[in-house]
C-alpha positions as CSV (number, residue, x, y, z in Angstrom):
1,X,10.4,96.3,-83.1
2,X,11.6,97.4,-86.6
3,X,15.3,96.6,-86.9
4,X,15.4,96.5,-90.5
5,X,13.3,99.7,-91.1
6,X,15.4,101.5,-88.4
7,X,18.6,100.8,-90.5
8,X,20.7,103.5,-88.9
9,X,21.1,105.2,-85.4
10,X,22.5,108.4,-86.9
11,X,21.0,111.9,-86.7
12,X,18.0,110.7,-84.8
13,X,16.8,112.3,-81.6
14,X,16.3,109.9,-78.8
15,X,12.5,110.1,-78.5
16,X,12.2,107.6,-75.6
17,X,12.9,110.3,-73.1
18,X,14.6,109.9,-69.8
19,X,12.5,107.3,-68.2
20,X,12.3,107.8,-64.4
21,X,11.8,104.8,-62.3
22,X,9.4,105.7,-59.6
23,X,11.0,105.4,-56.1
24,X,9.8,106.9,-52.9
25,X,11.8,106.9,-49.7
26,X,9.4,106.7,-46.8
27,X,8.8,105.5,-43.4
28,X,6.5,102.5,-44.5
29,X,9.0,100.0,-43.1
30,X,8.9,101.4,-39.6
31,X,6.7,99.4,-37.3
32,X,5.7,96.9,-39.9
33,X,5.1,93.2,-38.7
34,X,8.1,91.2,-37.9
35,X,6.7,88.3,-39.8
36,X,6.9,90.2,-43.1
37,X,10.3,91.8,-42.4
38,X,12.5,89.6,-44.4
39,X,10.4,89.5,-47.5
40,X,9.9,93.2,-47.3
41,X,13.6,93.7,-47.3
42,X,13.9,91.3,-50.3
43,X,11.3,93.1,-52.3
44,X,13.0,96.5,-51.6
45,X,16.4,95.1,-52.7
46,X,14.8,93.8,-56.0
47,X,13.6,97.2,-56.7
48,X,17.1,98.6,-56.6
49,X,18.2,95.7,-58.8
50,X,15.4,96.2,-61.3
51,X,16.5,99.9,-61.5
52,X,20.0,98.9,-62.1
53,X,18.9,96.9,-65.1
54,X,16.9,99.7,-66.4
55,X,19.9,102.0,-66.1
56,X,22.2,99.5,-67.6
57,X,19.9,99.3,-70.7
58,X,19.9,103.1,-71.1
59,X,23.7,103.3,-70.9
60,X,24.1,100.4,-73.5
61,X,21.9,102.2,-75.9
62,X,23.9,105.3,-75.4
63,X,27.0,103.2,-76.2
64,X,25.4,101.8,-79.4
65,X,24.7,105.3,-80.6
66,X,28.2,106.5,-79.8
67,X,29.6,103.5,-81.6
68,X,27.5,104.5,-84.7
69,X,28.7,108.1,-84.6
70,X,32.4,107.2,-84.1
71,X,32.2,105.0,-87.2
72,X,30.8,107.7,-89.3
73,X,33.7,110.0,-88.1
74,X,36.3,107.5,-89.3
75,X,35.5,108.3,-93.0
76,X,36.0,104.7,-93.8
77,X,33.0,103.6,-95.8
78,X,33.0,99.9,-94.8
79,X,33.6,100.6,-91.0
80,X,30.9,103.3,-91.2
81,X,28.4,101.0,-92.5
82,X,29.2,98.1,-90.3
83,X,29.4,100.1,-87.1
84,X,26.1,101.7,-87.9
85,X,24.3,98.6,-88.3
86,X,26.1,96.9,-85.4
87,X,25.0,99.8,-83.4
88,X,21.3,99.1,-84.4
89,X,21.7,95.5,-83.1
90,X,23.4,96.5,-79.9
91,X,20.7,99.1,-79.3
92,X,18.1,96.4,-79.6
93,X,20.2,94.0,-77.2
94,X,20.0,96.9,-74.7
95,X,16.1,97.1,-75.2
96,X,16.0,93.6,-74.0
97,X,17.2,94.8,-70.7
98,X,14.3,97.2,-70.3
99,X,11.9,94.4,-71.2
100,X,13.6,92.2,-68.6
101,X,13.3,94.8,-66.0
102,X,9.4,95.1,-66.6
103,X,9.1,91.3,-66.3
104,X,11.0,91.4,-63.1
105,X,8.7,94.1,-61.8
106,X,5.8,91.6,-62.6
107,X,7.5,88.9,-60.5
108,X,8.2,91.4,-57.7
109,X,4.4,92.4,-57.6
110,X,3.3,88.8,-56.9
111,X,5.9,88.5,-54.1
112,X,4.2,91.6,-52.7
113,X,1.0,89.5,-52.2
114,X,2.9,87.1,-49.9
115,X,4.3,89.9,-48.0
116,X,0.9,91.4,-47.4
117,X,-0.5,88.1,-46.4
118,X,2.3,87.7,-43.8
119,X,1.5,91.1,-42.5
120,X,-2.3,90.3,-42.1
121,X,-1.3,87.0,-40.2
122,X,0.8,88.8,-37.6
123,X,-2.0,90.2,-35.5
124,X,-3.5,86.7,-35.0
125,X,-0.3,85.4,-33.6
126,X,0.2,88.5,-31.5
127,X,-3.3,88.2,-30.0
128,X,-2.9,84.6,-29.3
129,X,0.5,85.3,-27.5
130,X,-1.1,88.2,-25.5
131,X,-3.8,85.9,-24.1
132,X,-1.4,83.2,-23.3
133,X,0.6,85.8,-21.3
134,X,-2.4,87.2,-19.4
135,X,-3.3,83.5,-18.5
136,X,0.1,82.9,-17.1
137,X,0.1,86.0,-15.1
138,X,-3.5,85.4,-13.6
139,X,-2.5,81.8,-12.8
140,X,0.5,83.1,-10.8
141,X,-1.4,86.0,-9.1
142,X,-4.9,84.7,-8.8
143,X,-5.1,80.9,-9.6
144,X,-8.7,80.7,-8.4
145,X,-9.8,83.7,-10.5
146,X,-13.1,83.1,-12.5
147,X,-11.6,85.3,-15.4
148,X,-9.4,82.3,-16.1
149,X,-12.4,80.5,-17.7
150,X,-13.1,83.5,-19.9
151,X,-9.6,83.8,-21.0
152,X,-9.2,80.1,-21.7
153,X,-12.3,80.5,-24.1
154,X,-10.7,83.5,-25.7
155,X,-7.5,81.5,-26.2
156,X,-9.5,78.7,-28.0
157,X,-10.9,81.2,-30.5
158,X,-7.5,82.8,-30.9
159,X,-6.0,79.4,-31.6
160,X,-8.5,78.6,-34.0
161,X,-8.1,81.9,-35.8
162,X,-4.4,81.3,-35.7
163,X,-4.8,77.9,-37.3
164,X,-6.9,79.4,-40.2
165,X,-4.5,82.3,-40.7
166,X,-1.5,80.0,-40.9
167,X,-3.4,77.6,-43.4
168,X,-4.2,80.8,-45.5
169,X,-0.5,82.0,-45.2
170,X,1.0,78.7,-46.4
171,X,-1.5,78.4,-49.3
172,X,-0.8,81.9,-50.6
173,X,2.9,81.7,-49.9
174,X,3.4,78.4,-52.0
175,X,1.0,79.5,-54.7
176,X,2.5,82.9,-55.1
177,X,6.1,81.9,-54.7
178,X,5.7,79.5,-57.7
179,X,4.0,82.2,-59.8
180,X,6.6,84.8,-58.9
181,X,9.5,82.7,-59.8
182,X,7.8,81.3,-62.9
183,X,7.7,84.8,-64.2
184,X,11.3,85.6,-63.0
185,X,13.0,82.6,-64.5
186,X,10.9,82.9,-67.7
187,X,12.1,86.5,-68.1
188,X,15.7,85.3,-67.6
189,X,15.3,82.7,-70.5
190,X,13.5,85.3,-72.7
191,X,16.1,87.9,-72.4
192,X,19.1,85.4,-72.8
193,X,17.5,83.7,-75.9
194,X,16.7,87.0,-77.6
195,X,20.0,88.4,-76.9
196,X,21.7,85.4,-78.3
197,X,19.7,85.7,-81.5
198,X,20.7,89.3,-81.7
199,X,24.4,88.6,-80.9
200,X,24.6,85.9,-83.6
201,X,23.4,88.4,-86.3
202,X,25.8,90.9,-84.9
203,X,28.6,88.4,-85.5
204,X,27.7,88.1,-89.1
205,X,27.7,91.8,-89.5
206,X,31.2,92.0,-88.0
207,X,32.4,89.6,-90.6
208,X,31.5,92.0,-93.4
209,X,34.4,94.0,-92.5
210,X,37.6,93.1,-94.3
211,X,40.6,93.6,-92.1
212,X,43.3,92.4,-94.6
213,X,46.3,94.4,-94.0
214,X,47.4,96.9,-96.8
215,X,50.8,98.6,-97.5
216,X,51.2,102.3,-97.8
217,X,49.6,103.7,-101.0
218,X,47.4,100.6,-101.6
219,X,43.8,101.3,-101.9
220,X,41.3,98.8,-100.4
221,X,38.7,97.3,-102.6
222,X,35.4,99.2,-102.6
223,X,32.9,98.2,-100.0
224,X,30.2,96.1,-101.5
225,X,28.2,94.7,-98.5
226,X,25.8,97.4,-97.6
227,X,22.9,95.4,-99.0
228,X,24.0,92.2,-97.3
229,X,24.2,94.2,-94.0
230,X,20.5,95.4,-94.5
231,X,19.6,91.8,-95.0
232,X,21.3,90.8,-91.7
233,X,19.2,93.4,-89.9
234,X,16.1,92.0,-91.6
235,X,17.1,88.5,-90.4
236,X,17.5,89.7,-87.0
237,X,14.1,91.3,-87.0
238,X,12.6,88.1,-88.3
239,X,14.3,86.0,-85.7
240,X,12.9,88.1,-82.9
241,X,9.5,88.1,-84.4
242,X,9.6,84.3,-84.7
243,X,10.8,83.8,-81.2
244,X,8.6,81.9,-78.9
245,X,9.0,80.7,-75.2
246,X,10.7,77.3,-74.8
247,X,10.5,76.9,-71.1
248,X,9.7,73.9,-68.8
249,X,6.2,74.7,-67.7
250,X,5.8,75.4,-63.9
251,X,2.7,73.5,-62.9
252,X,0.4,74.6,-60.0
253,X,-1.8,72.2,-58.2
254,X,-3.8,74.9,-56.6
255,X,-5.9,76.0,-59.7
256,X,-9.6,75.6,-58.9
257,X,-8.8,74.4,-55.4
258,X,-8.1,77.5,-53.6
259,X,-11.0,79.8,-52.7
260,X,-11.1,83.6,-52.4
261,X,-10.4,83.4,-48.8
262,X,-7.2,81.3,-49.5
263,X,-8.7,78.1,-48.1
264,X,-8.9,74.8,-49.9
265,X,-12.2,74.5,-51.7
266,X,-12.1,70.7,-51.8
267,X,-11.9,68.0,-49.1
268,X,-8.3,67.3,-48.1
269,X,-6.9,64.2,-46.5
270,X,-7.1,64.2,-42.8
271,X,-3.8,65.4,-41.2
272,X,-2.9,65.2,-37.7
273,X,-2.7,68.7,-35.9
274,X,-1.6,69.7,-32.5
275,X,-4.7,70.3,-30.2
276,X,-4.7,73.8,-28.6
277,X,-3.9,74.1,-25.1
278,X,-7.2,74.7,-23.3
279,X,-6.6,74.2,-19.7
280,X,-9.5,75.1,-17.6
281,X,-12.3,73.9,-20.0
282,X,-13.9,70.6,-20.1
283,X,-13.4,68.4,-23.2
284,X,-16.9,69.1,-24.4
285,X,-16.5,72.8,-24.0
286,X,-13.1,72.8,-25.7
287,X,-14.5,70.8,-28.8
288,X,-17.5,72.9,-29.1
289,X,-15.6,76.2,-28.7
290,X,-13.0,75.2,-31.2
291,X,-15.3,74.0,-33.9
292,X,-17.5,77.2,-33.5
293,X,-14.4,79.4,-33.7
294,X,-13.0,77.7,-36.8
295,X,-16.2,77.8,-38.6
296,X,-16.6,81.5,-37.8
297,X,-13.0,82.3,-38.6
298,X,-13.1,80.4,-42.1
299,X,-16.4,82.2,-43.0
300,X,-15.2,85.6,-42.2
301,X,-11.4,85.3,-42.7
302,X,-10.0,88.2,-44.4
303,X,-7.0,87.6,-46.4
304,X,-5.4,89.9,-49.0
305,X,-6.6,89.4,-52.6
306,X,-5.3,90.9,-55.8
307,X,-7.9,93.6,-55.5
308,X,-7.3,94.4,-51.9
309,X,-3.5,94.4,-52.2
310,X,-3.4,96.7,-55.3
311,X,-2.9,99.9,-53.3
312,X,-0.8,98.1,-50.5
313,X,1.5,96.7,-53.2
314,X,2.7,100.1,-54.0
315,X,4.8,100.0,-51.0
316,X,8.4,98.9,-52.0
């Protein structure tokens, strides 16, 4: 950022080009898991909002350039100089919108990890419900069927898998929620503080323009604040360079305690959980099956990681 060196917006081609925000209308949302539906909608809406911030930044930069060109056309030396330098600061204020949009996109990317985890959990819940329905149907039609024992065992495994998946989901959700909105709120503060710095310097520039009324035929004093105006631009640049975050830290208790499979890596206090419904099995069979299923599921659980979700996260 070179506000002081830039000095003027006049007679310069816009070399930034027309940025095009990637968007793709698709059928990705069709048939997606119900569990991730609400967050998927939120993420898509965020995409539109981010695009609006980017567009607002572009329009504001165009307005700043038009202000400079208009000031030059007035043939008023003072107004021409002040409007040109003011346009530089307004363009920099607009640039903060683009940076803000980029930071919001980072936050949105973190939320996608929650969405992908929600989508991965849905099949375990669906499978559990399917087995429960089959058991109920069989009990009604063939209450003495030996297949009931097999289904009950499958239900125990499905419930164990569901318990693990739900634990993974809540762990990922809480961790990534805090991470996403840490980024989001920090971006809001950064944009606000930087724009305030620039606006304060802009007000100093405005005060360089003498608006004392004149009578017909009276000449205004020669404008003598061009150098002071350049100093103001340099001050604005120095203020931005010296800016540093001043935000309340968002703490995370999951650091070092969450494994790659989204399960706690340390022993946690015992918590009372609801025992799975395993009618048809003896107590010994139920305990043995549940422990075995939980062990297998925890070991092989597949939860989206940043690497696994990199491609999936492209879905808006």
